[in-house]
PAKOL-999169 format. One record per residue (C-alpha): residue in one letter; chain; x, y, z. Coordinates in Angstrom, 3 decimals, decimal comma, padded with zeros to 6 digits. Example, Ala and Ser with C-alpha at 12.3 -4.5 7.8 and 13.67 -1.06 7.14 Angstrom:
REM residues 2
{r A; A; {012,300; -004,500; 007,800}}
{r S; A; {013,670; -001,060; 007,140}}
//
This chain:
REM residues 253
{r M; A; {-001,985; -001,304; 039,441}}
{r Q; A; {-004,373; -003,432; 037,420}}
{r K; A; {-002,900; -005,078; 034,331}}
{r M; A; {-004,689; -006,329; 031,250}}
{r A; A; {-003,452; -008,406; 028,326}}
{r H; A; {-002,572; -006,416; 025,216}}
{r P; A; {-003,423; -007,997; 021,835}}
{r K; A; {000,246; -008,070; 020,897}}
{r G; A; {001,342; -009,528; 024,201}}
{r S; A; {002,270; -006,308; 026,009}}
{r P; A; {000,387; -005,448; 029,202}}
{r L; A; {-002,375; -002,912; 029,123}}
{r T; A; {-002,326; -000,781; 032,244}}
{r A; A; {-005,398; 000,764; 033,709}}
{r S; A; {-003,344; 003,693; 034,911}}
{r G; A; {000,196; 004,996; 034,817}}
{r K; A; {001,584; 008,299; 033,733}}
{r G; A; {004,570; 006,900; 031,843}}
{r I; A; {002,891; 003,982; 030,069}}
{r T; A; {000,344; 004,027; 027,266}}
{r S; A; {-002,680; 001,727; 027,166}}
{r G; A; {-000,636; -000,471; 024,856}}
{r G; A; {002,143; -000,945; 027,397}}
{r E; A; {004,549; 001,343; 025,522}}
{r N; A; {006,685; 004,097; 027,005}}
{r R; A; {004,527; 007,189; 026,626}}
{r A; A; {007,382; 009,564; 025,762}}
{r A; A; {008,793; 007,199; 023,126}}
{r A; A; {005,332; 006,596; 021,676}}
{r Y; A; {004,628; 010,318; 021,494}}
{r K; A; {007,940; 010,977; 019,723}}
{r R; A; {007,291; 008,182; 017,229}}
{r H; A; {003,767; 009,417; 016,523}}
{r V; A; {005,016; 012,969; 015,960}}
{r I; A; {007,638; 011,759; 013,470}}
{r E; A; {005,050; 009,631; 011,652}}
{r V; A; {002,579; 012,509; 011,414}}
{r V; A; {005,239; 014,983; 010,239}}
{r L; A; {006,420; 012,586; 007,522}}
{r W; A; {002,824; 011,912; 006,482}}
{r V; A; {002,003; 015,625; 006,233}}
{r I; A; {005,155; 016,285; 004,186}}
{r G; A; {004,272; 013,436; 001,839}}
{r F; A; {000,680; 014,643; 001,555}}
{r V; A; {001,788; 018,184; 000,680}}
{r V; A; {004,207; 016,846; -001,935}}
{r L; A; {001,433; 014,720; -003,478}}
{r I; A; {-001,032; 017,627; -003,601}}
{r V; A; {001,538; 020,001; -005,126}}
{r A; A; {002,560; 017,374; -007,686}}
{r S; A; {-001,088; 016,679; -008,556}}
{r I; A; {-001,789; 020,377; -009,133}}
{r M; A; {001,349; 020,735; -011,260}}
{r V; A; {000,461; 017,736; -013,417}}
{r H; A; {-003,157; 018,890; -013,677}}
{r S; A; {-001,888; 022,248; -014,986}}
{r H; A; {000,755; 020,623; -017,211}}
{r P; A; {-000,541; 017,151; -018,179}}
{r A; A; {002,030; 016,598; -020,924}}
{r P; A; {004,997; 014,379; -020,015}}
{r W; A; {008,113; 016,025; -018,666}}
{r P; A; {011,338; 015,446; -020,655}}
{r F; A; {012,627; 012,860; -018,175}}
{r D; A; {009,267; 011,036; -018,348}}
{r L; A; {009,760; 010,309; -022,026}}
{r Q; A; {013,493; 009,626; -021,741}}
{r T; A; {012,961; 007,165; -018,888}}
{r T; A; {010,363; 005,163; -020,809}}
{r I; A; {012,544; 005,090; -023,926}}
{r A; A; {015,546; 003,895; -021,910}}
{r I; A; {013,572; 001,171; -020,116}}
{r Q; A; {011,922; -000,128; -023,293}}
{r R; A; {015,248; -000,270; -025,149}}
{r I; A; {016,718; -002,758; -022,668}}
{r Q; A; {017,004; -006,281; -024,071}}
{r Y; A; {015,339; -008,449; -021,423}}
{r P; A; {015,624; -012,257; -021,273}}
{r G; A; {012,333; -013,830; -022,252}}
{r W; A; {011,599; -015,194; -018,778}}
{r L; A; {012,342; -011,852; -017,113}}
{r R; A; {010,151; -009,958; -019,551}}
{r A; A; {007,331; -012,425; -018,897}}
{r C; A; {007,686; -012,042; -015,118}}
{r I; A; {007,617; -008,247; -015,328}}
{r A; A; {004,544; -008,354; -017,557}}
{r A; A; {002,832; -010,835; -015,218}}
{r I; A; {003,333; -008,521; -012,240}}
{r S; A; {001,554; -005,797; -014,177}}
{r H; A; {-001,319; -007,895; -015,541}}
{r L; A; {-001,983; -009,835; -012,338}}
{r N; A; {-002,820; -006,501; -010,767}}
{r D; A; {-005,391; -005,519; -013,370}}
{r P; A; {-008,810; -004,762; -011,794}}
{r V; A; {-010,393; -008,200; -012,345}}
{r P; A; {-007,607; -010,488; -011,033}}
{r A; A; {-006,772; -008,011; -008,261}}
{r G; A; {-010,422; -007,925; -007,193}}
{r I; A; {-010,646; -011,722; -007,200}}
{r T; A; {-007,540; -012,181; -005,035}}
{r L; A; {-008,718; -009,489; -002,621}}
{r A; A; {-012,104; -011,209; -002,311}}
{r L; A; {-010,398; -014,567; -001,689}}
{r W; A; {-008,289; -013,039; 001,084}}
{r F; A; {-011,412; -011,499; 002,623}}
{r V; A; {-013,311; -014,799; 002,588}}
{r G; A; {-010,307; -016,784; 003,825}}
{r L; A; {-009,683; -014,492; 006,778}}
{r A; A; {-013,389; -014,469; 007,627}}
{r I; A; {-013,500; -018,285; 007,587}}
{r F; A; {-010,726; -018,348; 010,188}}
{r R; A; {-012,654; -015,713; 012,185}}
{r K; A; {-010,080; -012,995; 011,563}}
{r F; A; {-012,873; -010,500; 010,999}}
{r Q; A; {-010,918; -007,366; 011,879}}
{r Q; A; {-008,118; -008,274; 009,469}}
{r A; A; {-010,632; -009,213; 006,772}}
{r I; A; {-012,481; -005,907; 007,075}}
{r F; A; {-009,341; -003,794; 007,053}}
{r L; A; {-007,851; -005,673; 004,117}}
{r G; A; {-011,000; -005,897; 002,009}}
{r V; A; {-012,784; -002,663; 002,854}}
{r G; A; {-009,618; -000,659; 003,572}}
{r V; A; {-007,902; -001,507; 000,301}}
{r T; A; {-011,122; -000,922; -001,651}}
{r L; A; {-011,587; 002,519; -000,082}}
{r A; A; {-007,949; 003,369; -000,775}}
{r D; A; {-008,434; 002,421; -004,425}}
{r W; A; {-011,566; 004,563; -004,585}}
{r I; A; {-009,696; 007,571; -003,177}}
{r E; A; {-006,989; 006,985; -005,768}}
{r F; A; {-009,657; 006,802; -008,489}}
{r V; A; {-011,028; 010,211; -007,458}}
{r L; A; {-007,548; 011,773; -007,473}}
{r N; A; {-006,852; 010,120; -010,805}}
{r H; A; {-009,822; 011,795; -012,446}}
{r F; A; {-009,153; 015,139; -010,790}}
{r V; A; {-005,657; 015,317; -012,277}}
{r N; A; {-006,978; 013,842; -015,553}}
{r R; A; {-003,593; 013,250; -017,159}}
{r P; A; {-003,767; 011,414; -020,499}}
{r R; A; {-002,112; 008,026; -020,864}}
{r P; A; {001,373; 007,889; -022,418}}
{r S; A; {001,314; 008,392; -026,148}}
{r S; A; {004,350; 009,026; -028,327}}
{r P; A; {005,786; 007,635; -031,568}}
{r L; A; {009,025; 007,072; -029,627}}
{r I; A; {007,535; 004,518; -027,209}}
{r H; A; {005,413; 001,386; -027,477}}
{r V; A; {002,141; 001,109; -025,545}}
{r Y; A; {001,449; -002,593; -025,075}}
{r Q; A; {-002,077; -002,228; -023,701}}
{r P; A; {-003,879; 001,082; -024,314}}
{r E; A; {-006,083; 002,106; -021,386}}
{r P; A; {-008,754; 004,850; -021,284}}
{r I; A; {-008,431; 005,724; -017,574}}
{r P; A; {-006,335; 008,813; -016,680}}
{r S; A; {-002,693; 008,188; -015,868}}
{r F; A; {-001,703; 010,091; -012,704}}
{r P; A; {-001,126; 008,566; -010,172}}
{r S; A; {-000,555; 004,943; -011,163}}
{r G; A; {-003,461; 002,934; -009,773}}
{r H; A; {-001,626; -000,401; -010,023}}
{r T; A; {001,279; 000,990; -008,006}}
{r E; A; {-000,972; 002,511; -005,348}}
{r H; A; {-003,021; -000,679; -005,052}}
{r D; A; {000,029; -002,900; -004,590}}
{r M; A; {001,540; -000,566; -001,995}}
{r V; A; {-001,633; -000,707; 000,117}}
{r Y; A; {-002,594; -004,331; -000,582}}
{r Y; A; {000,769; -006,056; -000,234}}
{r G; A; {001,985; -003,494; 002,278}}
{r F; A; {-000,882; -004,249; 004,662}}
{r L; A; {-000,441; -008,000; 004,222}}
{r L; A; {003,240; -007,557; 005,074}}
{r Y; A; {002,322; -005,543; 008,141}}
{r L; A; {-000,060; -008,264; 009,306}}
{r S; A; {002,616; -010,916; 008,750}}
{r F; A; {004,942; -009,111; 011,176}}
{r T; A; {002,406; -008,675; 013,984}}
{r K; A; {003,065; -010,718; 017,117}}
{r P; A; {000,154; -013,198; 016,772}}
{r V; A; {001,392; -014,198; 013,314}}
{r R; A; {005,050; -014,313; 014,384}}
{r Q; A; {004,096; -016,712; 017,167}}
{r W; A; {002,511; -019,115; 014,669}}
{r R; A; {004,496; -022,359; 014,538}}
{r Y; A; {004,688; -022,269; 010,728}}
{r Y; A; {005,640; -018,596; 010,548}}
{r R; A; {008,993; -019,287; 008,850}}
{r F; A; {007,155; -020,687; 005,839}}
{r L; A; {005,747; -017,212; 005,196}}
{r L; A; {009,198; -015,883; 004,256}}
{r P; A; {008,893; -016,701; 000,510}}
{r L; A; {005,516; -014,939; 000,409}}
{r Q; A; {006,929; -011,932; 002,249}}
{r I; A; {009,807; -011,723; -000,231}}
{r L; A; {007,376; -012,048; -003,147}}
{r A; A; {005,248; -009,211; -001,752}}
{r V; A; {008,299; -006,943; -001,460}}
{r V; A; {009,423; -007,813; -005,004}}
{r I; A; {005,983; -007,030; -006,420}}
{r M; A; {005,775; -003,734; -004,531}}
{r F; A; {009,169; -002,594; -005,794}}
{r T; A; {008,748; -003,753; -009,402}}
{r I; A; {005,135; -002,818; -010,166}}
{r G; A; {006,069; 000,785; -010,970}}
{r Y; A; {008,855; -000,365; -013,284}}
{r S; A; {006,536; -002,822; -015,017}}
{r R; A; {003,943; -000,124; -015,673}}
{r I; A; {006,581; 002,084; -017,296}}
{r L; A; {007,890; -000,823; -019,372}}
{r E; A; {004,350; -001,604; -020,550}}
{r G; A; {003,954; 002,001; -021,684}}
{r S; A; {000,959; 002,401; -019,378}}
{r H; A; {002,456; 005,137; -017,183}}
{r W; A; {005,189; 007,737; -017,053}}
{r I; A; {007,740; 007,545; -014,266}}
{r T; A; {006,084; 010,498; -012,502}}
{r D; A; {002,814; 008,523; -012,488}}
{r A; A; {004,561; 005,561; -010,868}}
{r L; A; {006,351; 007,703; -008,270}}
{r A; A; {003,072; 009,402; -007,364}}
{r G; A; {001,465; 005,965; -007,050}}
{r Y; A; {004,167; 004,892; -004,611}}
{r L; A; {003,710; 008,071; -002,579}}
{r S; A; {-000,086; 007,981; -002,471}}
{r G; A; {000,007; 004,259; -001,700}}
{r A; A; {002,419; 004,813; 001,191}}
{r L; A; {000,233; 007,601; 002,609}}
{r L; A; {-002,924; 005,500; 002,401}}
{r L; A; {-001,108; 002,484; 003,873}}
{r M; A; {000,030; 004,531; 006,864}}
{r V; A; {-003,544; 005,643; 007,545}}
{r L; A; {-004,787; 002,060; 007,241}}
{r I; A; {-002,156; 000,798; 009,706}}
{r W; A; {-002,875; 003,630; 012,160}}
{r L; A; {-006,578; 002,820; 012,147}}
{r Y; A; {-005,864; -000,905; 012,499}}
{r R; A; {-003,611; -000,335; 015,524}}
{r W; A; {-006,164; 001,950; 017,135}}
{r T; A; {-009,071; -000,465; 016,680}}
{r T; A; {-006,927; -003,394; 017,876}}
{r I; A; {-006,221; -001,626; 021,169}}
{r K; A; {-009,827; -000,482; 021,580}}
{r L; A; {-011,186; -003,973; 020,913}}
{r A; A; {-008,759; -005,443; 023,447}}
{r E; A; {-009,776; -002,881; 026,070}}
{r R; A; {-013,442; -003,579; 025,409}}
{r K; A; {-012,865; -007,323; 025,737}}
{r V; A; {-011,113; -006,876; 029,088}}
{r K; A; {-013,905; -004,660; 030,430}}
{r K; A; {-016,486; -007,317; 029,566}}
{r S; A; {-014,504; -010,105; 031,255}}
//
């Protein structure tokens, strides 16, 4: 049986009933793919139903208002409040676009063209899809005499664009950092602080948007869900193209 090198180090087999082209047990791979697809479909249905409900009832739900009031009443230490605000503002469109462009250029300089395209183009397309959904639902931004809105914004509120962006952006960077080529890098252990920072930002961005009065909790939760769905699609496409590019390279050699 002819064997070929897989991009992640596993052998690619030209034939074999029990092994995929990526060197994975076919039955296990099929089961994993089924679970992933089922979870994705469930999440997609939940997002669509929630979007229709919010479109029909754009006013905040009682727990939306109560959650924002409770979060804004907490007495935060000055440094913590500044960190939470920074997480929110660093992901505004301009700074987020600049950092994404820098990542794209940096990866391209090191000839990581596939990663650069998926990160730059993939995240941009995900944000565009979120923008379309945002305007379809057309939920007004939080506004109530019981809460404080630190930075009024004219763009509709549901889902949270900052939350979706961070889920896809930092989520895909995390995924890349755990791929085998990166894990085999001699300085890989120095990426740990950046990996932790990415996780912290992903988990706190929704909270920061509620604290800022920019979104209701349902906006943030929808942003997490839509971001996770878009991230899964991005990773699926990346895996597929990685295998196809490896197979094409072997055929040419």
